[in-house]
C-alpha positions in Angstrom: -174.5 37.7 -13.9 -171.9 40.1 -14.2 -174.2 42.9 -13.1 -175.5 40.9 -10.3 -172.0 40.2 -8.9 -171.0 43.9 -9.4 -174.2 44.9 -7.6 -173.5 42.5 -4.8 -170.0 44.0 -4.4 -171.5 47.5 -4.5 -174.0 46.5 -1.8 -171.3 45.0 0.4 -169.3 48.1 0.0 -172.1 50.3 1.0 -172.8 48.1 4.0 -169.1 48.2 5.0 -169.2 51.9 4.6 -172.2 52.2 6.8 -170.7 50.0 9.4 -167.4 52.0 9.3 -169.4 55.1 9.7 -171.3 53.7 12.6 -168.1 52.7 14.3 -166.6 56.1 13.7 -169.6 57.7 15.4 -169.3 55.2 18.3 -165.7 55.9 18.7 -166.3 59.6 18.7 -169.0 59.2 21.2 -166.7 57.0 23.4 -164.0 59.7 23.1 -166.6 62.4 24.2 -167.7 60.2 27.1 -164.1 59.6 28.1 -163.3 63.3 28.0 -166.4 64.0 30.1 -165.4 61.4 32.5 -161.9 62.9 32.8 -163.3 66.3 33.4 -165.6 65.0 36.0 -162.8 63.2 37.7 -160.6 66.3 37.6 -163.5 68.4 39.0 -164.0 65.8 41.8 -160.3 65.8 42.5 -160.2 69.4 42.7 -163.2 69.5 45.1 -161.5 66.8 47.1 -158.3 68.7 47.3 -160.1 71.9 48.3 -161.9 69.9 51.0 -158.6 68.4 52.2 -157.0 71.9 52.2 -159.9 73.2 54.2 -159.6 70.3 56.7 -155.9 70.8 57.0 -156.5 74.5 57.7 -159.0 73.5 60.3 -156.7 71.0 62.0 -153.9 73.6 62.0 -156.2 76.2 63.6 -157.3 73.6 66.2 -153.6 72.7 66.9 -152.7 76.4 67.3 -155.7 76.9 69.7 -154.6 73.8 71.6 -151.1 75.0 71.9 -152.3 78.4 73.2 -154.6 76.7 75.7 -151.6 74.6 76.9 -149.5 77.5 77.2 -152.1 79.4 79.2 -152.5 76.3 81.3 -148.8 76.3 82.1 -148.8 80.0 82.8 -151.7 79.8 85.2 -149.9 79.9 88.5 -151.2 77.3 90.9 -149.1 78.0 94.0 -150.5 75.1 95.9 -149.5 72.6 93.2 -146.1 74.2 92.8 -145.5 74.1 96.5 -146.6 70.4 96.9 -144.3 69.5 94.0 -141.3 71.3 95.4 -141.5 70.9 99.2 -140.1 67.2 99.3 -137.0 68.4 97.6 -136.3 71.3 100.0 -134.3 71.2 103.2 -133.3 73.1 106.2 -129.4 73.4 106.3 -127.6 73.5 109.7 -124.1 74.7 109.2 -122.5 75.3 112.5 -124.4 78.1 114.2 -125.8 79.1 110.8 -129.1 77.9 109.2 -130.3 78.3 105.7 -132.2 76.4 103.0 -131.1 74.0 100.2 -132.8 71.8 97.6 -132.1 68.7 95.6 -131.6 69.3 91.9 -132.2 66.8 89.2 -132.5 63.0 89.6 -130.4 60.9 92.0 -127.4 59.2 90.5 -125.8 56.0 91.8 -127.7 56.4 95.1 -126.4 60.0 95.6 -128.4 63.3 95.4 -127.0 66.6 94.5 -128.1 69.6 96.6 -127.7 73.3 95.9 -127.5 76.1 98.4 -125.9 79.5 98.9 -122.2 79.6 99.7 -122.7 82.0 102.5 -124.9 79.5 104.2 -122.0 77.0 104.6 -119.2 79.5 104.5 -118.3 79.3 108.2 -118.0 75.4 108.0 -116.0 75.5 104.7 -113.5 78.2 105.9 -113.0 76.3 109.0 -111.7 73.3 107.0 -114.8 71.2 107.6 -116.8 69.6 104.8 -120.0 68.4 106.1 -123.3 70.0 107.2 -126.7 68.7 108.3 -129.8 68.7 106.3 -133.2 68.3 107.9 -136.6 67.4 106.3 -139.7 65.9 107.8 -138.0 64.9 111.0 -135.2 63.2 109.3 -131.5 64.3 109.2 -129.0 63.8 106.4 -125.2 64.3 106.5 -124.3 66.2 103.4 -120.8 66.6 102.0 -119.7 70.0 100.6 -118.3 68.9 97.3 -117.8 72.3 95.6 -118.2 76.0 96.2 -118.1 79.3 94.3 -117.7 82.2 96.5 -117.8 84.5 93.4 -121.3 83.3 92.6 -122.3 82.6 96.2 -123.1 79.0 95.4 -122.4 75.7 97.1 -122.9 72.1 95.8 -123.6 69.4 98.5 -124.1 65.7 98.0 -126.0 63.2 100.3 -125.9 59.4 100.1 -129.7 59.1 99.7 -132.2 58.9 96.8 -134.1 62.1 96.7 -136.0 63.4 93.7 -134.9 66.8 92.9 -136.4 69.9 91.2 -135.8 70.2 87.4 -133.8 73.1 86.2 -135.6 75.6 84.0 -134.0 75.8 80.5 -135.5 79.2 79.7 -134.5 82.3 81.6 -137.2 84.0 83.7 -138.9 87.1 82.3 -140.1 90.2 84.0 -143.7 89.7 85.4 -143.4 85.9 85.5 -144.9 84.5 88.7 -142.6 82.6 91.0 -142.6 80.8 94.4 -139.9 80.7 97.0 -139.5 77.8 99.5 -137.2 78.1 102.4 -136.6 78.2 106.1 -136.6 81.8 107.2 -135.4 82.1 110.9 -135.5 78.3 110.9 -139.1 78.0 110.0 -139.0 75.1 107.6 -141.4 74.8 104.6 -142.2 78.4 104.4 -143.8 79.5 101.1 -143.7 82.9 99.6 -145.0 84.1 96.2 -144.3 86.9 94.0 -143.1 87.9 90.5 -139.8 88.4 88.6 -139.2 92.1 88.8 -136.2 92.1 86.5 -133.0 90.4 85.5 -130.1 92.6 86.2 -126.3 92.6 86.0 -124.7 91.5 89.3 -123.3 94.4 91.3 -119.7 93.8 92.1 -119.6 90.4 90.5 -119.9 88.5 87.2 -123.2 87.4 85.5 -126.7 88.4 86.4 -129.1 88.3 89.3 -132.8 87.8 89.3 -134.7 90.5 91.1 -137.9 89.2 92.7 -140.5 90.9 95.0 -141.1 87.8 97.1 -139.6 88.2 100.6 -136.1 86.8 101.1 -135.4 86.7 104.8 -132.6 85.3 106.7 -132.8 81.5 106.4 -134.4 81.7 103.0 -130.9 81.9 101.4 -130.1 78.8 99.3 -133.9 77.9 98.7 -135.4 77.5 95.3 -137.2 80.1 93.3 -139.6 78.1 91.2 -141.9 78.9 88.2 -145.4 77.8 87.2 -143.9 74.9 85.5 -142.5 73.6 88.7 -139.0 74.3 87.6 -136.3 76.1 89.5 -135.2 79.3 87.9 -133.0 80.6 90.7 -131.4 80.2 94.2 -132.6 82.7 96.8 -129.6 84.8 97.8 -130.3 88.0 99.5 -132.6 90.9 100.4 -131.8 94.4 99.4 -130.7 96.4 102.4 -132.9 99.1 103.6 -135.6 98.3 101.0 -138.8 96.2 101.0 -140.0 94.0 98.2 -136.6 93.5 96.6 -135.1 90.0 96.9 -132.3 88.6 94.7 -131.6 85.2 93.5 -128.8 83.6 91.5 -130.0 82.3 88.1 -130.1 78.4 88.0 -128.2 78.6 84.7 -125.3 80.0 86.7 -125.2 77.1 89.0 -125.6 74.7 86.1 -122.4 76.2 84.4 -120.4 76.6 87.5 -120.9 73.0 88.8 -121.9 71.3 85.4 -124.9 69.6 86.9 -127.7 70.3 84.5 
């Protein structure tokens, strides 16, 4: 009986040992499977990260190309579109016996619109102590008040009691070679369009600041008209033509007017 009991215990221990050994093998197998699963997950994650990196690079490349296309589109000079955008904002100025050009700048405020022109266009009226001139556009006449002048910069600021959408002022300075369009009324001929390029931006001779040199004609009557870029923004105010020279026109930078009159 004793041997039988001892044998039973031994058998039980053997069985338990076998079970334990089997469990150890199973546990080891599960560990290996878990390790393999982790490696597979890491490999998959690395592959996914690589694909995402590749996709991000593609997106970045497409965005760069799109930006370049947009820039080229903006730089493509469509003179008809630029002229059509600007013409409703440009006026013939009648200042006594003198005529010139002017244009609305920015958006109307409180039912009033600000108008820029060259000082020499309204000089005879201003120095005579009068403060109003006449603006003409599409058969309509507007009485404009001269609200401020700068003889130093050859600029004048007018206001009219009417809502007229103006031309936006360019924030960036023009660069040599940039295409431009000039709108004005040379010899009283309203809505005259000329095109050209910015030849240079030079120091103003005999005065402060700079002037924009353009090759578009600036004839008598053009003075005070806008010089507009491909973005339909005004970059300057037509001022004068160089004496005894062809293809050299001058314009006051719009940034100068913005600073002098604090209007931009």
